[in-house]
C-alpha positions as CSV (number, residue, x, y, z in Angstrom):
1,X,14.6,-0.5,-12.5
2,X,14.4,3.3,-12.5
3,X,11.8,4.4,-15.0
4,X,12.1,8.1,-14.9
5,X,15.0,10.6,-14.6
6,X,15.4,12.8,-11.5
7,X,13.9,10.3,-9.1
8,X,17.0,8.6,-7.7
9,X,16.6,6.4,-4.7
10,X,19.4,8.3,-2.9
11,X,17.0,11.2,-2.7
12,X,14.4,9.2,-0.7
13,X,14.3,10.0,3.1
14,X,11.0,8.4,4.1
15,X,8.9,5.5,2.8
16,X,5.1,4.7,2.8
17,X,4.1,1.1,2.1
18,X,0.9,-0.4,0.9
19,X,0.1,-3.5,3.0
20,X,-1.7,-6.3,0.9
21,X,0.4,-7.6,-1.9
22,X,3.3,-5.3,-1.0
23,X,4.6,-6.2,2.5
24,X,2.5,-9.3,3.0
25,X,0.6,-11.8,0.9
26,X,-3.0,-11.5,0.2
27,X,-5.5,-13.9,-1.2
28,X,-8.5,-11.5,-1.3
29,X,-10.8,-12.5,-4.2
30,X,-12.2,-9.2,-5.3
31,X,-14.4,-10.9,-7.9
32,X,-16.0,-13.0,-5.2
33,X,-16.4,-9.9,-3.0
34,X,-18.2,-8.1,-5.8
35,X,-20.4,-11.1,-6.3
36,X,-21.2,-11.2,-2.5
37,X,-22.0,-7.5,-2.6
38,X,-23.9,-7.4,-6.0
39,X,-21.2,-4.9,-7.0
40,X,-20.8,-4.6,-10.8
41,X,-17.7,-6.2,-12.3
42,X,-14.8,-3.8,-12.5
43,X,-16.3,-1.2,-10.1
44,X,-14.2,-0.1,-7.2
45,X,-15.6,-1.9,-4.1
46,X,-15.2,0.9,-1.6
47,X,-16.8,3.5,-4.0
48,X,-19.7,1.1,-4.5
49,X,-20.2,0.6,-0.8
50,X,-20.0,4.3,-0.1
51,X,-23.0,5.0,-2.4
52,X,-25.3,2.4,-0.6
53,X,-28.0,3.3,1.9
54,X,-26.8,3.2,5.6
55,X,-28.5,-0.2,6.1
56,X,-27.1,-1.7,2.9
57,X,-23.7,-0.3,3.7
58,X,-23.6,-1.9,7.1
59,X,-24.3,-5.3,5.5
60,X,-21.7,-4.8,2.8
61,X,-19.1,-3.7,5.3
62,X,-19.7,-6.8,7.4
63,X,-19.2,-9.0,4.3
64,X,-15.9,-7.1,3.4
65,X,-14.8,-7.4,7.0
66,X,-15.1,-11.2,7.0
67,X,-13.2,-11.5,3.8
68,X,-10.4,-9.3,5.2
69,X,-10.2,-11.1,8.5
70,X,-10.0,-14.5,6.8
71,X,-7.3,-13.1,4.6
72,X,-5.3,-11.6,7.5
73,X,-5.1,-15.0,9.2
74,X,-3.3,-16.5,6.2
75,X,-1.0,-13.5,5.5
76,X,2.8,-13.9,5.4
77,X,5.7,-11.6,4.7
78,X,6.5,-11.4,1.0
79,X,10.1,-12.2,-0.2
80,X,12.6,-9.6,0.9
81,X,10.1,-7.3,2.5
82,X,11.1,-7.9,6.1
83,X,14.8,-7.5,5.4
84,X,14.1,-4.2,3.6
85,X,11.9,-2.8,6.4
86,X,14.5,-3.9,9.1
87,X,17.3,-2.3,7.2
88,X,15.4,1.0,6.7
89,X,14.7,1.1,10.4
90,X,18.3,0.4,11.2
91,X,19.5,3.5,9.3
92,X,16.7,5.7,10.6
93,X,14.3,5.9,7.6
94,X,10.8,6.8,8.8
95,X,8.2,4.3,7.7
96,X,4.4,4.2,7.5
97,X,1.7,1.9,6.1
98,X,-1.2,3.3,4.1
99,X,-3.9,0.7,3.2
100,X,-7.5,0.6,1.9
101,X,-8.1,-2.2,4.4
102,X,-10.0,-1.9,7.7
103,X,-8.0,-1.0,10.8
104,X,-9.0,-4.3,12.5
105,X,-7.8,-6.5,9.6
106,X,-4.6,-4.4,9.1
107,X,-3.6,-4.6,12.7
108,X,-4.3,-8.3,12.6
109,X,-1.9,-8.7,9.7
110,X,0.7,-6.4,11.4
111,X,0.5,-8.4,14.7
112,X,0.6,-11.8,13.0
113,X,3.7,-10.9,11.0
114,X,5.4,-8.7,13.7
115,X,5.7,-5.8,11.3
116,X,7.7,-3.1,13.1
117,X,5.8,-0.1,11.7
118,X,3.6,1.8,14.1
119,X,2.3,4.6,11.8
120,X,-0.8,3.1,10.1
121,X,-3.5,4.8,8.0
122,X,-6.5,2.7,7.1
123,X,-9.9,3.5,5.5
124,X,-11.3,4.4,8.9
125,X,-8.9,7.2,9.6
126,X,-8.1,8.4,6.0
127,X,-9.7,8.8,2.6
128,X,-8.8,5.7,0.5
129,X,-6.1,5.8,-2.1
130,X,-5.8,7.3,-4.7
131,X,-6.7,10.3,-2.6
132,X,-3.5,11.9,-1.4
133,X,-4.7,13.3,1.9
134,X,-3.2,10.6,4.0
135,X,0.2,10.8,2.3
136,X,0.2,14.6,2.8
137,X,-0.5,14.0,6.5
138,X,2.3,11.4,6.7
139,X,4.7,13.9,5.2
140,X,3.9,16.3,7.9
141,X,4.4,13.6,10.6
142,X,7.7,12.7,9.0
143,X,8.7,16.4,8.9
144,X,9.8,15.8,5.3
145,X,8.9,17.4,2.0
146,X,6.7,15.2,-0.2
147,X,9.2,14.9,-2.9
148,X,11.7,13.1,-0.6
149,X,9.1,10.4,0.3
150,X,8.4,7.2,-1.8
151,X,5.1,5.4,-2.0
152,X,5.7,1.7,-2.5
153,X,2.9,-0.6,-3.6
154,X,1.7,-3.3,-6.0
155,X,-1.3,-1.6,-7.7
156,X,-2.4,1.5,-9.5
157,X,-4.1,3.0,-6.5
158,X,-0.8,3.1,-4.7
159,X,1.0,4.8,-7.6
160,X,-1.9,7.2,-8.3
161,X,-1.9,8.3,-4.7
162,X,1.8,8.8,-4.7
163,X,1.6,10.9,-7.9
164,X,-1.3,12.9,-6.5
165,X,0.8,13.7,-3.4
166,X,3.8,14.6,-5.6
167,X,5.9,11.8,-4.1
168,X,8.2,9.3,-5.8
169,X,6.4,6.0,-6.7
170,X,7.7,2.5,-6.7
171,X,5.9,-0.6,-8.0
172,X,6.9,-3.9,-6.4
173,X,5.9,-7.6,-6.7
174,X,4.3,-7.1,-10.1
175,X,5.1,-9.1,-13.1
176,X,4.4,-8.3,-16.7
177,X,3.5,-4.8,-18.1
178,X,0.4,-3.5,-16.4
179,X,-1.4,-0.6,-18.0
180,X,-0.5,1.6,-15.0
181,X,3.3,1.0,-15.2
182,X,3.8,4.6,-16.5
183,X,2.8,5.8,-13.0
184,X,5.8,4.2,-11.4
185,X,9.1,6.1,-11.1
186,X,10.7,2.8,-10.0
187,X,9.7,-0.8,-10.7
188,X,11.1,-4.0,-9.0
189,X,9.9,-7.5,-9.3
190,X,10.5,-8.0,-5.5
191,X,11.8,-6.3,-2.4
192,X,15.0,-8.3,-2.9
193,X,15.9,-6.2,-6.0
194,X,14.6,-3.0,-4.4
195,X,16.8,-3.7,-1.4
196,X,19.9,-4.0,-3.5
197,X,19.2,-0.8,-5.5
198,X,18.0,1.3,-2.5
199,X,20.9,0.5,-0.2
200,X,23.5,0.6,-3.0
201,X,22.6,4.3,-3.4
202,X,22.9,5.2,0.2
């Protein structure tokens, strides 16, 4: 479903994906992570950890790391995602992954699922979404203008980052009417539907 005018999928020349809940499954329990960290309910975990003292931050990062590694070992491709990625690569669409996860956990998920995307930005080598810095850097690496790139994700941080970078935004794998739906230029319940729409417009 195209939600806004002037953002046709046929204009897209490069794609950036979120990882968890977008390309692969994730069972991360953020409520449990907040409990383990003594992080207030509803507060962004990474923002909370950043404000801790160095010693407390190290302990918190170790807790998060264990949650992420456990989650990586159980991850699987989400329906339609692999076929979409493979088809994009077949026609030469440049791809990247931008995640708020650690590099270790992200690479573990990529390796476990044989995800054929080499360009990876994690919280170690980029500011976390919704900051647009990593997306701007990816656009330079793609040698494409920002408006011709689409940020695909399953949560508001993905859409906010895309908007902040002046890129097209696509919400996938999300049911119902989340309060951040207005940030999406496109919205599909799964990659199966995105695949059909994207390649029908090629």
